[in-house]
N, CA, C and O atoms as a GROMACS GRO file, in nm:
protein
  612
    1MET      N    1  -0.408  -0.248   0.323
    1MET     CA    2  -0.403  -0.090   0.443
    1MET      C    3  -0.528  -0.047   0.458
    1MET      O    4  -0.554   0.056   0.520
    2VAL      N    5  -0.638  -0.138   0.390
    2VAL     CA    6  -0.789  -0.119   0.416
    2VAL      C    7  -0.892  -0.228   0.457
    2VAL      O    8  -1.013  -0.207   0.452
    3ASP      N    9  -0.823  -0.384   0.512
    3ASP     CA   10  -0.850  -0.466   0.553
    3ASP      C   11  -0.880  -0.477   0.674
    3ASP      O   12  -0.812  -0.549   0.746
    4TYR      N   13  -1.023  -0.386   0.740
    4TYR     CA   14  -1.070  -0.408   0.794
    4TYR      C   15  -1.200  -0.429   0.832
    4TYR      O   16  -1.293  -0.394   0.758
    5PRO      N   17  -1.219  -0.489   0.954
    5PRO     CA   18  -1.339  -0.575   0.982
    5PRO      C   19  -1.458  -0.539   0.960
    5PRO      O   20  -1.548  -0.618   0.988
    6TYR      N   21  -1.492  -0.395   0.895
    6TYR     CA   22  -1.621  -0.337   0.895
    6TYR      C   23  -1.613  -0.251   0.771
    6TYR      O   24  -1.499  -0.213   0.745
    7PRO      N   25  -1.738  -0.200   0.664
    7PRO     CA   26  -1.758  -0.177   0.568
    7PRO      C   27  -1.672   0.006   0.526
    7PRO      O   28  -1.722   0.106   0.578
    8THR      N   29  -1.602   0.015   0.474
    8THR     CA   30  -1.533   0.147   0.456
    8THR      C   31  -1.576   0.237   0.302
    8THR      O   32  -1.631   0.185   0.205
    9ASN      N   33  -1.544   0.349   0.312
    9ASN     CA   34  -1.526   0.427   0.187
    9ASN      C   35  -1.444   0.473   0.186
    9ASN      O   36  -1.433   0.546   0.088
   10PHE      N   37  -1.294   0.475   0.308
   10PHE     CA   38  -1.186   0.530   0.284
   10PHE      C   39  -1.120   0.558   0.167
   10PHE      O   40  -1.109   0.663   0.104
   11VAL      N   41  -1.072   0.432   0.143
   11VAL     CA   42  -1.023   0.472  -0.043
   11VAL      C   43  -1.164   0.419  -0.139
   11VAL      O   44  -1.190   0.486  -0.239
   12THR      N   45  -1.219   0.344  -0.119
   12THR     CA   46  -1.337   0.293  -0.207
   12THR      C   47  -1.405   0.244  -0.130
   12THR      O   48  -1.357   0.200  -0.025
   13PRO      N   49  -1.539   0.238  -0.157
   13PRO     CA   50  -1.618   0.111  -0.139
   13PRO      C   51  -1.547  -0.013  -0.100
   13PRO      O   52  -1.470  -0.069  -0.178
   14LEU      N   53  -1.566  -0.049  -0.004
   14LEU     CA   54  -1.507  -0.177   0.039
   14LEU      C   55  -1.638  -0.214   0.130
   14LEU      O   56  -1.728  -0.138   0.166
   15PRO      N   57  -1.618  -0.393   0.161
   15PRO     CA   58  -1.713  -0.489   0.205
   15PRO      C   59  -1.599  -0.490   0.356
   15PRO      O   60  -1.486  -0.444   0.337
   16ALA      N   61  -1.622  -0.525   0.450
   16ALA     CA   62  -1.585  -0.561   0.585
   16ALA      C   63  -1.479  -0.654   0.510
   16ALA      O   64  -1.483  -0.679   0.390
   17TRP      N   65  -1.378  -0.704   0.607
   17TRP     CA   66  -1.268  -0.742   0.570
   17TRP      C   67  -1.246  -0.815   0.401
   17TRP      O   68  -1.259  -0.935   0.377
   18PRO      N   69  -1.213  -0.706   0.299
   18PRO     CA   70  -1.232  -0.694   0.209
   18PRO      C   71  -1.071  -0.812   0.124
   18PRO      O   72  -1.041  -0.827   0.006
   19VAL      N   73  -1.014  -0.862   0.236
   19VAL     CA   74  -0.923  -0.900   0.107
   19VAL      C   75  -1.002  -1.065   0.157
   19VAL      O   76  -0.947  -1.146   0.083
   20ASN      N   77  -1.093  -1.132   0.239
   20ASN     CA   78  -1.117  -1.256   0.295
   20ASN      C   79  -1.211  -1.231   0.179
   20ASN      O   80  -1.198  -1.330   0.107
   21GLU      N   81  -1.299  -1.149   0.123
   21GLU     CA   82  -1.394  -1.137   0.056
   21GLU      C   83  -1.345  -1.132  -0.082
   21GLU      O   84  -1.418  -1.182  -0.168
   22ALA      N   85  -1.214  -1.072  -0.122
   22ALA     CA   86  -1.130  -1.096  -0.269
   22ALA      C   87  -1.101  -1.234  -0.292
   22ALA      O   88  -1.114  -1.283  -0.404
   23CYS      N   89  -1.047  -1.332  -0.148
   23CYS     CA   90  -1.056  -1.468  -0.187
   23CYS      C   91  -1.133  -1.580  -0.216
   23CYS      O   92  -1.123  -1.682  -0.283
   24LYS      N   93  -1.242  -1.505  -0.114
   24LYS     CA   94  -1.360  -1.619  -0.177
   24LYS      C   95  -1.435  -1.568  -0.320
   24LYS      O   96  -1.508  -1.639  -0.390
   25SER      N   97  -1.408  -1.462  -0.338
   25SER     CA   98  -1.434  -1.422  -0.472
   25SER      C   99  -1.403  -1.532  -0.602
   25SER      O  100  -1.463  -1.583  -0.697
   26ALA      N  101  -1.299  -1.533  -0.553
   26ALA     CA  102  -1.161  -1.589  -0.598
   26ALA      C  103  -1.163  -1.747  -0.635
   26ALA      O  104  -1.111  -1.794  -0.736
   27ALA      N  105  -1.202  -1.788  -0.579
   27ALA     CA  106  -1.228  -1.898  -0.526
   27ALA      C  107  -1.350  -1.954  -0.560
   27ALA      O  108  -1.366  -2.077  -0.556
   28ASP      N  109  -1.443  -1.874  -0.594
   28ASP     CA  110  -1.622  -1.876  -0.613
   28ASP      C  111  -1.597  -1.936  -0.760
   28ASP      O  112  -1.614  -2.044  -0.816
   29ALA      N  113  -1.540  -1.791  -0.796
   29ALA     CA  114  -1.489  -1.840  -0.974
   29ALA      C  115  -1.464  -1.958  -1.086
   29ALA      O  116  -1.507  -2.016  -1.186
   30LYS      N  117  -1.326  -1.942  -0.952
   30LYS     CA  118  -1.247  -2.080  -0.966
   30LYS      C  119  -1.347  -2.175  -1.055
   30LYS      O  120  -1.358  -2.207  -1.173
   31LEU      N  121  -1.412  -2.204  -0.933
   31LEU     CA  122  -1.502  -2.330  -0.914
   31LEU      C  123  -1.629  -2.282  -1.053
   31LEU      O  124  -1.672  -2.335  -1.155
   32GLU      N  125  -1.640  -2.216  -1.014
   32GLU     CA  126  -1.779  -2.161  -1.120
   32GLU      C  127  -1.719  -2.190  -1.280
   32GLU      O  128  -1.807  -2.222  -1.359
   33HIS      N  129  -1.594  -2.184  -1.328
   33HIS     CA  130  -1.537  -2.208  -1.441
   33HIS      C  131  -1.458  -2.282  -1.460
   33HIS      O  132  -1.369  -2.262  -1.542
   34GLN      N  133  -1.467  -2.383  -1.395
   34GLN     CA  134  -1.358  -2.519  -1.416
   34GLN      C  135  -1.376  -2.543  -1.583
   34GLN      O  136  -1.491  -2.544  -1.625
   35GLY      N  137  -1.284  -2.557  -1.663
   35GLY     CA  138  -1.265  -2.630  -1.775
   35GLY      C  139  -1.257  -2.557  -1.850
   35GLY      O  140  -1.188  -2.595  -1.945
   36ASP      N  141  -1.306  -2.435  -1.861
   36ASP     CA  142  -1.298  -2.293  -1.937
   36ASP      C  143  -1.136  -2.277  -1.960
   36ASP      O  144  -1.037  -2.292  -1.888
   37GLN      N  145  -1.161  -2.236  -2.104
   37GLN     CA  146  -1.019  -2.188  -2.172
   37GLN      C  147  -0.952  -2.058  -2.028
   37GLN      O  148  -0.845  -2.068  -1.966
   38TYR      N  149  -1.032  -1.976  -2.016
   38TYR     CA  150  -0.992  -1.845  -1.984
   38TYR      C  151  -1.034  -1.872  -1.821
   38TYR      O  152  -1.061  -1.774  -1.752
   39ALA      N  153  -1.038  -2.027  -1.754
   39ALA     CA  154  -1.054  -2.030  -1.615
   39ALA      C  155  -0.956  -1.941  -1.526
   39ALA      O  156  -0.990  -1.906  -1.413
   40ALA      N  157  -0.839  -1.909  -1.578
   40ALA     CA  158  -0.769  -1.878  -1.469
   40ALA      C  159  -0.765  -1.700  -1.474
   40ALA      O  160  -0.703  -1.620  -1.403
   41LEU      N  161  -0.847  -1.681  -1.577
   41LEU     CA  162  -0.879  -1.492  -1.550
   41LEU      C  163  -1.038  -1.503  -1.456
   41LEU      O  164  -1.054  -1.429  -1.359
   42TYR      N  165  -1.074  -1.534  -1.470
   42TYR     CA  166  -1.201  -1.541  -1.352
   42TYR      C  167  -1.203  -1.480  -1.221
   42TYR      O  168  -1.252  -1.377  -1.174
   43PRO      N  169  -1.109  -1.610  -1.160
   43PRO     CA  170  -1.025  -1.551  -1.034
   43PRO      C  171  -0.998  -1.428  -1.009
   43PRO      O  172  -1.035  -1.366  -0.909
   44ILE      N  173  -0.891  -1.360  -1.158
   44ILE     CA  174  -0.841  -1.238  -1.104
   44ILE      C  175  -0.947  -1.133  -1.127
   44ILE      O  176  -0.965  -1.034  -1.056
   45ALA      N  177  -1.005  -1.161  -1.218
   45ALA     CA  178  -1.133  -1.024  -1.256
   45ALA      C  179  -1.232  -1.036  -1.133
   45ALA      O  180  -1.303  -0.936  -1.131
   46ALA      N  181  -1.268  -1.142  -1.007
   46ALA     CA  182  -1.383  -1.143  -0.912
   46ALA      C  183  -1.333  -1.093  -0.796
   46ALA      O  184  -1.396  -1.044  -0.702
   47ALA      N  185  -1.138  -1.117  -0.817
   47ALA     CA  186  -1.098  -1.022  -0.679
   47ALA      C  187  -1.072  -0.912  -0.673
   47ALA      O  188  -1.087  -0.845  -0.571
   48SER      N  189  -1.023  -0.864  -0.792
   48SER     CA  190  -0.996  -0.724  -0.846
   48SER      C  191  -1.141  -0.649  -0.846
   48SER      O  192  -1.144  -0.528  -0.866
   49LYS      N  193  -1.232  -0.703  -0.831
   49LYS     CA  194  -1.391  -0.600  -0.836
   49LYS      C  195  -1.408  -0.583  -0.725
   49LYS      O  196  -1.487  -0.490  -0.706
   50ILE      N  197  -1.347  -0.660  -0.582
   50ILE     CA  198  -1.393  -0.641  -0.508
   50ILE      C  199  -1.348  -0.481  -0.462
   50ILE      O  200  -1.401  -0.408  -0.378
   51PHE      N  201  -1.232  -0.457  -0.547
   51PHE     CA  202  -1.146  -0.346  -0.494
   51PHE      C  203  -1.207  -0.235  -0.595
   51PHE      O  204  -1.274  -0.139  -0.557
   52TYR      N  205  -1.175  -0.262  -0.730
   52TYR     CA  206  -1.246  -0.172  -0.836
   52TYR      C  207  -1.387  -0.158  -0.846
   52TYR      O  208  -1.412  -0.058  -0.913
   53ASN      N  209  -1.505  -0.224  -0.800
   53ASN     CA  210  -1.620  -0.279  -0.833
   53ASN      C  211  -1.664  -0.278  -0.700
   53ASN      O  212  -1.778  -0.266  -0.747
   54TYR      N  213  -1.674  -0.278  -0.637
   54TYR     CA  214  -1.756  -0.345  -0.531
   54TYR      C  215  -1.884  -0.350  -0.500
   54TYR      O  216  -1.945  -0.454  -0.475
   55ASN      N  217  -1.933  -0.233  -0.500
   55ASN     CA  218  -2.084  -0.158  -0.517
   55ASN      C  219  -2.128  -0.169  -0.646
   55ASN      O  220  -2.246  -0.138  -0.656
   56ASP      N  221  -2.064  -0.210  -0.772
   56ASP     CA  222  -2.129  -0.236  -0.888
   56ASP      C  223  -2.171  -0.055  -0.927
   56ASP      O  224  -2.282  -0.020  -0.965
   57TRP      N  225  -2.061   0.033  -0.908
   57TRP     CA  226  -2.069   0.142  -0.961
   57TRP      C  227  -2.030   0.182  -1.100
   57TRP      O  228  -2.059   0.293  -1.145
   58GLN      N  229  -1.951   0.075  -1.180
   58GLN     CA  230  -1.932   0.091  -1.296
   58GLN      C  231  -2.018  -0.040  -1.371
   58GLN      O  232  -2.032  -0.151  -1.320
   59PRO      N  233  -2.067  -0.001  -1.491
   59PRO     CA  234  -2.150  -0.119  -1.515
   59PRO      C  235  -1.996  -0.158  -1.588
   59PRO      O  236  -1.999  -0.106  -1.700
   60CYS      N  237  -1.921  -0.199  -1.576
   60CYS     CA  238  -1.788  -0.339  -1.610
   60CYS      C  239  -1.692  -0.296  -1.552
   60CYS      O  240  -1.708  -0.188  -1.494
   61LEU      N  241  -1.579  -0.351  -1.545
   61LEU     CA  242  -1.490  -0.307  -1.498
   61LEU      C  243  -1.401  -0.242  -1.584
   61LEU      O  244  -1.378  -0.287  -1.696
   62ASP      N  245  -1.340  -0.122  -1.535
   62ASP     CA  246  -1.268  -0.048  -1.646
   62ASP      C  247  -1.164  -0.001  -1.568
   62ASP      O  248  -1.190   0.084  -1.483
   63LEU      N  249  -1.038  -0.046  -1.581
   63LEU     CA  250  -0.922   0.004  -1.504
   63LEU      C  251  -0.846   0.127  -1.546
   63LEU      O  252  -0.762   0.188  -1.481
   64SER      N  253  -0.901   0.158  -1.695
   64SER     CA  254  -0.832   0.231  -1.741
   64SER      C  255  -0.867   0.418  -1.644
   64SER      O  256  -0.803   0.522  -1.651
   65GLY      N  257  -0.944   0.396  -1.596
   65GLY     CA  258  -1.006   0.562  -1.547
   65GLY      C  259  -0.964   0.538  -1.417
   65GLY      O  260  -0.902   0.442  -1.371
   66PRO      N  261  -1.015   0.662  -1.352
   66PRO     CA  262  -0.991   0.662  -1.146
   66PRO      C  263  -1.091   0.580  -1.101
   66PRO      O  264  -1.210   0.581  -1.131
   67THR      N  265  -1.014   0.489  -1.004
   67THR     CA  266  -1.109   0.418  -0.910
   67THR      C  267  -1.114   0.464  -0.772
   67THR      O  268  -1.202   0.442  -0.689
   68ASP      N  269  -1.015   0.527  -0.761
   68ASP     CA  270  -0.992   0.564  -0.651
   68ASP      C  271  -1.098   0.680  -0.569
   68ASP      O  272  -1.073   0.714  -0.453
   69GLN      N  273  -1.192   0.723  -0.629
   69GLN     CA  274  -1.331   0.850  -0.642
   69GLN      C  275  -1.227   0.930  -0.548
   69GLN      O  276  -1.252   0.953  -0.429
   70GLY      N  277  -1.095   0.972  -0.621
   70GLY     CA  278  -1.017   1.101  -0.571
   70GLY      C  279  -0.937   1.118  -0.476
   70GLY      O  280  -0.892   1.228  -0.444
   71LEU      N  281  -0.905   0.979  -0.407
   71LEU     CA  282  -0.770   1.020  -0.332
   71LEU      C  283  -0.658   0.985  -0.413
   71LEU      O  284  -0.649   0.887  -0.487
   72ASP      N  285  -0.556   1.093  -0.389
   72ASP     CA  286  -0.486   1.184  -0.459
   72ASP      C  287  -0.332   1.053  -0.382
   72ASP      O  288  -0.372   1.020  -0.271
   73ASP      N  289  -0.230   1.003  -0.402
   73ASP     CA  290  -0.118   0.956  -0.337
   73ASP      C  291  -0.020   1.065  -0.401
   73ASP      O  292   0.096   1.028  -0.381
   74ASN      N  293  -0.026   1.196  -0.477
   74ASN     CA  294   0.054   1.299  -0.496
   74ASN      C  295   0.089   1.320  -0.331
   74ASN      O  296   0.209   1.315  -0.306
   75GLY      N  297   0.019   1.338  -0.242
   75GLY     CA  298   0.062   1.378  -0.072
   75GLY      C  299   0.132   1.326  -0.036
   75GLY      O  300   0.229   1.378   0.020
   76TRP      N  301   0.116   1.185  -0.052
   76TRP     CA  302   0.178   1.029  -0.006
   76TRP      C  303   0.323   1.084  -0.044
   76TRP      O  304   0.410   1.110   0.040
   77ALA      N  305   0.338   1.099  -0.199
   77ALA     CA  306   0.463   1.140  -0.238
   77ALA      C  307   0.588   1.258  -0.195
   77ALA      O  308   0.711   1.257  -0.199
   78VAL      N  309   0.486   1.353  -0.155
   78VAL     CA  310   0.545   1.456  -0.174
   78VAL      C  311   0.615   1.436   0.005
   78VAL      O  312   0.730   1.477   0.022
   79LEU      N  313   0.547   1.377   0.117
   79LEU     CA  314   0.556   1.356   0.193
   79LEU      C  315   0.697   1.258   0.229
   79LEU      O  316   0.770   1.262   0.329
   80ALA      N  317   0.703   1.162   0.095
   80ALA     CA  318   0.819   1.063   0.088
   80ALA      C  319   0.913   1.211   0.026
   80ALA      O  320   1.028   1.206   0.071
   81CYS      N  321   0.901   1.275  -0.020
   81CYS     CA  322   1.030   1.345  -0.023
   81CYS      C  323   1.097   1.426   0.067
   81CYS      O  324   1.216   1.459   0.060
   82ASN      N  325   1.004   1.464   0.167
   82ASN     CA  326   0.992   1.547   0.301
   82ASN      C  327   1.064   1.467   0.377
   82ASN      O  328   1.176   1.425   0.347
   83GLU      N  329   1.012   1.446   0.463
   83GLU     CA  330   1.003   1.402   0.622
   83GLU      C  331   1.025   1.245   0.618
   83GLU      O  332   1.092   1.183   0.701
   84MET      N  333   0.944   1.174   0.481
   84MET     CA  334   0.911   1.068   0.547
   84MET      C  335   0.975   0.939   0.499
   84MET      O  336   0.926   0.829   0.523
   85VAL      N  337   1.119   0.962   0.412
   85VAL     CA  338   1.203   0.894   0.345
   85VAL      C  339   1.153   0.765   0.345
   85VAL      O  340   1.075   0.730   0.433
   86MET      N  341   1.189   0.688   0.254
   86MET     CA  342   1.138   0.526   0.248
   86MET      C  343   1.229   0.422   0.131
   86MET      O  344   1.187   0.331   0.059
   87PRO      N  345   1.344   0.470   0.145
   87PRO     CA  346   1.473   0.395   0.023
   87PRO      C  347   1.380   0.249   0.026
   87PRO      O  348   1.304   0.194   0.105
   88PHE      N  349   1.432   0.226  -0.098
   88PHE     CA  350   1.340   0.112  -0.169
   88PHE      C  351   1.465   0.062  -0.202
   88PHE      O  352   1.557   0.139  -0.232
   89ALA      N  353   1.480  -0.063  -0.200
   89ALA     CA  354   1.588  -0.134  -0.272
   89ALA      C  355   1.560  -0.308  -0.284
   89ALA      O  356   1.508  -0.357  -0.184
   90SER      N  357   1.582  -0.378  -0.367
   90SER     CA  358   1.595  -0.526  -0.387
   90SER      C  359   1.747  -0.580  -0.380
   90SER      O  360   1.846  -0.508  -0.393
   91ASN      N  361   1.747  -0.735  -0.355
   91ASN     CA  362   1.815  -0.832  -0.399
   91ASN      C  363   1.755  -0.927  -0.470
   91ASN      O  364   1.680  -0.984  -0.391
   92PRO      N  365   1.744  -0.980  -0.584
   92PRO     CA  366   1.703  -1.087  -0.608
   92PRO      C  367   1.810  -1.247  -0.564
   92PRO      O  368   1.794  -1.363  -0.600
   93GLU      N  369   1.874  -1.207  -0.508
   93GLU     CA  370   1.901  -1.350  -0.413
   93GLU      C  371   1.828  -1.372  -0.274
   93GLU      O  372   1.886  -1.438  -0.189
   94THR      N  373   1.760  -1.342  -0.261
   94THR     CA  374   1.649  -1.256  -0.096
   94THR      C  375   1.533  -1.222  -0.156
   94THR      O  376   1.433  -1.234  -0.086
   95SER      N  377   1.519  -1.181  -0.273
   95SER     CA  378   1.354  -1.157  -0.290
   95SER      C  379   1.337  -1.178  -0.428
   95SER      O  380   1.419  -1.204  -0.516
   96MET      N  381   1.190  -1.157  -0.432
   96MET     CA  382   1.127  -1.234  -0.546
   96MET      C  383   1.128  -1.123  -0.670
   96MET      O  384   1.091  -1.127  -0.788
   97PHE      N  385   1.212  -0.986  -0.555
   97PHE     CA  386   1.205  -0.856  -0.713
   97PHE      C  387   1.301  -0.868  -0.778
   97PHE      O  388   1.398  -0.938  -0.750
   98PRO      N  389   1.282  -0.783  -0.904
   98PRO     CA  390   1.397  -0.808  -0.970
   98PRO      C  391   1.554  -0.722  -0.887
   98PRO      O  392   1.541  -0.710  -0.765
   99PRO      N  393   1.659  -0.679  -0.932
   99PRO     CA  394   1.738  -0.589  -0.858
   99PRO      C  395   1.742  -0.420  -0.851
   99PRO      O  396   1.688  -0.344  -0.932
  100SER      N  397   1.793  -0.396  -0.773
  100SER     CA  398   1.708  -0.228  -0.768
  100SER      C  399   1.796  -0.204  -0.690
  100SER      O  400   1.818  -0.287  -0.602
  101ARG      N  401   1.883  -0.072  -0.694
  101ARG     CA  402   1.937  -0.020  -0.580
  101ARG      C  403   1.910   0.109  -0.568
  101ARG      O  404   1.868   0.187  -0.653
  102TRP      N  405   1.941   0.133  -0.434
  102TRP     CA  406   1.924   0.264  -0.344
  102TRP      C  407   1.986   0.392  -0.368
  102TRP      O  408   2.069   0.402  -0.277
  103ASN      N  409   1.993   0.519  -0.454
  103ASN     CA  410   2.061   0.578  -0.485
  103ASN      C  411   2.009   0.718  -0.441
  103ASN      O  412   1.923   0.787  -0.497
  104GLU      N  413   2.086   0.748  -0.317
  104GLU     CA  414   2.018   0.865  -0.217
  104GLU      C  415   2.040   1.024  -0.282
  104GLU      O  416   1.994   1.130  -0.241
  105ALA      N  417   2.147   0.992  -0.419
  105ALA     CA  418   2.154   1.131  -0.490
  105ALA      C  419   2.069   1.120  -0.577
  105ALA      O  420   1.994   1.217  -0.566
  106SER      N  421   2.027   1.036  -0.683
  106SER     CA  422   1.921   1.043  -0.790
  106SER      C  423   1.806   1.058  -0.702
  106SER      O  424   1.725   1.141  -0.746
  107TYR      N  425   1.764   0.992  -0.566
  107TYR     CA  426   1.631   1.017  -0.522
  107TYR      C  427   1.604   1.194  -0.484
  107TYR      O  428   1.493   1.247  -0.492
  108THR      N  429   1.743   1.271  -0.439
  108THR     CA  430   1.726   1.397  -0.364
  108THR      C  431   1.718   1.477  -0.500
  108THR      O  432   1.631   1.563  -0.494
  109ALA      N  433   1.764   1.475  -0.585
  109ALA     CA  434   1.703   1.510  -0.750
  109ALA      C  435   1.614   1.453  -0.806
  109ALA      O  436   1.580   1.523  -0.902
  110TYR      N  437   1.536   1.335  -0.800
  110TYR     CA  438   1.397   1.354  -0.788
  110TYR      C  439   1.261   1.421  -0.762
  110TYR      O  440   1.154   1.442  -0.819
  111CYS      N  441   1.350   1.453  -0.594
  111CYS     CA  442   1.211   1.527  -0.543
  111CYS      C  443   1.259   1.673  -0.531
  111CYS      O  444   1.173   1.759  -0.510
  112GLN      N  445   1.369   1.703  -0.542
  112GLN     CA  446   1.409   1.859  -0.630
  112GLN      C  447   1.323   1.882  -0.734
  112GLN      O  448   1.260   1.987  -0.748
  113GLU      N  449   1.318   1.787  -0.808
  113GLU     CA  450   1.256   1.873  -0.941
  113GLU      C  451   1.095   1.854  -0.922
  113GLU      O  452   1.006   1.932  -0.953
  114ALA      N  453   1.086   1.716  -0.857
  114ALA     CA  454   0.946   1.707  -0.875
  114ALA      C  455   0.870   1.800  -0.741
  114ALA      O  456   0.747   1.801  -0.751
  115TYR      N  457   0.898   1.840  -0.678
  115TYR     CA  458   0.822   1.880  -0.561
  115TYR      C  459   0.906   2.010  -0.481
  115TYR      O  460   0.868   2.067  -0.379
  116ASN      N  461   1.007   2.032  -0.544
  116ASN     CA  462   1.126   2.170  -0.474
  116ASN      C  463   1.118   2.094  -0.355
  116ASN      O  464   1.042   2.166  -0.290
  117GLN      N  465   1.146   1.990  -0.275
  117GLN     CA  466   1.198   1.963  -0.175
  117GLN      C  467   1.302   1.894  -0.168
  117GLN      O  468   1.342   1.818  -0.256
  118THR      N  469   1.370   1.923  -0.029
  118THR     CA  470   1.508   1.840   0.015
  118THR      C  471   1.504   1.715   0.097
  118THR      O  472   1.502   1.731   0.219
  119PRO      N  473   1.503   1.573   0.040
  119PRO     CA  474   1.465   1.505   0.161
  119PRO      C  475   1.536   1.500   0.296
  119PRO      O  476   1.659   1.506   0.290
  120GLN      N  477   1.494   1.493   0.386
  120GLN     CA  478   1.575   1.466   0.536
  120GLN      C  479   1.550   1.387   0.580
  120GLN      O  480   1.453   1.353   0.648
  121TYR      N  481   1.668   1.329   0.535
  121TYR     CA  482   1.671   1.154   0.564
  121TYR      C  483   1.671   1.134   0.689
  121TYR      O  484   1.611   1.032   0.723
  122ASN      N  485   1.723   1.206   0.785
  122ASN     CA  486   1.697   1.191   0.903
  122ASN      C  487   1.600   1.203   1.002
  122ASN      O  488   1.628   1.188   1.121
  123TRP      N  489   1.491   1.229   0.964
  123TRP     CA  490   1.379   1.343   1.018
  123TRP      C  491   1.354   1.280   1.121
  123TRP      O  492   1.374   1.334   1.230
  124ALA      N  493   1.292   1.127   1.112
  124ALA     CA  494   1.233   1.107   1.209
  124ALA      C  495   1.309   1.066   1.319
  124ALA      O  496   1.268   1.090   1.433
  125LEU      N  497   1.443   0.990   1.297
  125LEU     CA  498   1.562   0.984   1.409
  125LEU      C  499   1.570   1.119   1.497
  125LEU      O  500   1.557   1.114   1.620
  126ASP      N  501   1.594   1.255   1.421
  126ASP     CA  502   1.610   1.358   1.461
  126ASP      C  503   1.514   1.412   1.561
  126ASP      O  504   1.553   1.446   1.673
  127TYR      N  505   1.318   1.427   1.505
  127TYR     CA  506   1.243   1.429   1.573
  127TYR      C  507   1.183   1.338   1.682
  127TYR      O  508   1.125   1.396   1.774
  128PHE      N  509   1.190   1.204   1.683
  128PHE     CA  510   1.170   1.101   1.775
  128PHE      C  511   1.273   1.043   1.840
  128PHE      O  512   1.265   0.961   1.931
  129GLY      N  513   1.373   1.091   1.788
  129GLY     CA  514   1.523   0.979   1.845
  129GLY      C  515   1.509   0.847   1.808
  129GLY      O  516   1.415   0.788   1.754
  130GLY      N  517   1.618   0.809   1.847
  130GLY     CA  518   1.641   0.681   1.784
  130GLY      C  519   1.795   0.633   1.791
  130GLY      O  520   1.848   0.526   1.822
  131LEU      N  521   1.839   0.747   1.753
  131LEU     CA  522   1.972   0.720   1.753
  131LEU      C  523   2.088   0.662   1.830
  131LEU      O  524   2.177   0.586   1.792
  132ASN      N  525   2.056   0.737   1.985
  132ASN     CA  526   2.088   0.675   2.112
  132ASN      C  527   1.966   0.636   2.176
  132ASN      O  528   1.892   0.723   2.221
  133ALA      N  529   1.923   0.460   2.189
  133ALA     CA  530   1.790   0.468   2.233
  133ALA      C  531   1.786   0.397   2.408
  133ALA      O  532   1.693   0.350   2.473
  134LYS      N  533   1.904   0.414   2.435
  134LYS     CA  534   1.850   0.427   2.597
  134LYS      C  535   1.858   0.566   2.644
  134LYS      O  536   1.789   0.613   2.734
  135LYS      N  537   1.948   0.627   2.573
  135LYS     CA  538   1.914   0.770   2.652
  135LYS      C  539   1.798   0.819   2.570
  135LYS      O  540   1.764   0.929   2.614
  136ASP      N  541   1.729   0.786   2.476
  136ASP     CA  542   1.605   0.864   2.404
  136ASP      C  543   1.505   0.832   2.436
  136ASP      O  544   1.407   0.906   2.441
  137PHE      N  545   1.508   0.703   2.466
  137PHE     CA  546   1.371   0.582   2.490
  137PHE      C  547   1.348   0.606   2.668
  137PHE      O  548   1.242   0.561   2.713
  138MET      N  549   1.434   0.667   2.754
  138MET     CA  550   1.460   0.605   2.890
  138MET      C  551   1.348   0.655   2.985
  138MET      O  552   1.334   0.620   3.102
  139LYS      N  553   1.270   0.743   2.915
  139LYS     CA  554   1.143   0.776   2.990
  139LYS      C  555   1.030   0.775   2.951
  139LYS      O  556   0.936   0.812   3.021
  140ALA      N  557   1.018   0.728   2.825
  140ALA     CA  558   0.905   0.648   2.725
  140ALA      C  559   0.818   0.570   2.770
  140ALA      O  560   0.852   0.467   2.828
  141SER      N  561   0.665   0.611   2.749
  141SER     CA  562   0.591   0.555   2.850
  141SER      C  563   0.496   0.566   2.760
  141SER      O  564   0.496   0.658   2.678
  142ASN      N  565   0.376   0.446   2.769
  142ASN     CA  566   0.225   0.475   2.701
  142ASN      C  567   0.213   0.457   2.575
  142ASN      O  568   0.121   0.507   2.510
  143ILE      N  569   0.342   0.356   2.505
  143ILE     CA  570   0.348   0.304   2.407
  143ILE      C  571   0.232   0.214   2.327
  143ILE      O  572   0.158   0.148   2.398
  144VAL      N  573   0.219   0.211   2.231
  144VAL     CA  574   0.103   0.133   2.178
  144VAL      C  575   0.185   0.046   2.050
  144VAL      O  576   0.267   0.088   1.969
  145PHE      N  577   0.132  -0.075   2.067
  145PHE     CA  578   0.204  -0.161   1.987
  145PHE      C  579   0.060  -0.207   1.934
  145PHE      O  580  -0.038  -0.239   2.003
  146SER      N  581   0.069  -0.205   1.821
  146SER     CA  582  -0.085  -0.213   1.720
  146SER      C  583  -0.077  -0.404   1.648
  146SER      O  584   0.030  -0.466   1.644
  147ASN      N  585  -0.156  -0.439   1.620
  147ASN     CA  586  -0.191  -0.567   1.530
  147ASN      C  587  -0.164  -0.551   1.408
  147ASN      O  588  -0.248  -0.516   1.325
  148GLY      N  589  -0.036  -0.576   1.383
  148GLY     CA  590   0.079  -0.554   1.190
  148GLY      C  591  -0.100  -0.663   1.156
  148GLY      O  592  -0.175  -0.608   1.075
  149GLU      N  593  -0.143  -0.778   1.208
  149GLU     CA  594  -0.201  -0.866   1.112
  149GLU      C  595  -0.316  -0.821   1.048
  149GLU      O  596  -0.366  -0.877   0.951
  150LEU      N  597  -0.372  -0.694   1.116
  150LEU     CA  598  -0.485  -0.627   1.094
  150LEU      C  599  -0.479  -0.497   1.001
  150LEU      O  600  -0.556  -0.461   0.911
  151ASP      N  601  -0.365  -0.440   1.050
  151ASP     CA  602  -0.317  -0.340   0.994
  151ASP      C  603  -0.162  -0.287   0.951
  151ASP      O  604  -0.094  -0.206   1.013
  152PRO      N  605  -0.138  -0.337   0.861
  152PRO     CA  606   0.015  -0.311   0.837
  152PRO      C  607   0.053  -0.186   0.871
  152PRO      O  608   0.168  -0.183   0.914
  153TRP      N  609  -0.024  -0.044   0.867
  153TRP     CA  610   0.040   0.082   0.875
  153TRP      C  611   0.068   0.083   1.004
  153TRP      O  612   0.126   0.179   1.054
   0.00000   0.00000   0.00000
């Protein structure tokens, strides 16, 4: 989400191309600790440090406390319980994830309990159109396609 070609402080202090930096740090740590009985852990710690403690603002890597410098995901959760519902499910035959079924009724109940919101499951289609693509997008222009390899959002 934040793999930008320049340093950022959006989520936490990060270098330019943090994914590349994390991979490089992991590779360097693997070479440095070959033969060590904990050799598999050093690359994980080195890669994690890029996100959790890039600028050494903590004396050691402590994952038990807040690491996002105040970015609250609760706003996203409220949005997902209102206009931007994202149903998640997985089929273990076609995915590496364990089985998970989407249940609209239980998700609605969760949203009502947690945020006093009833999800608007068709909001994007109602607001932006798309149920009838030929009619809804007939006069669409100035559409921008982003580079999904740089920023998947």
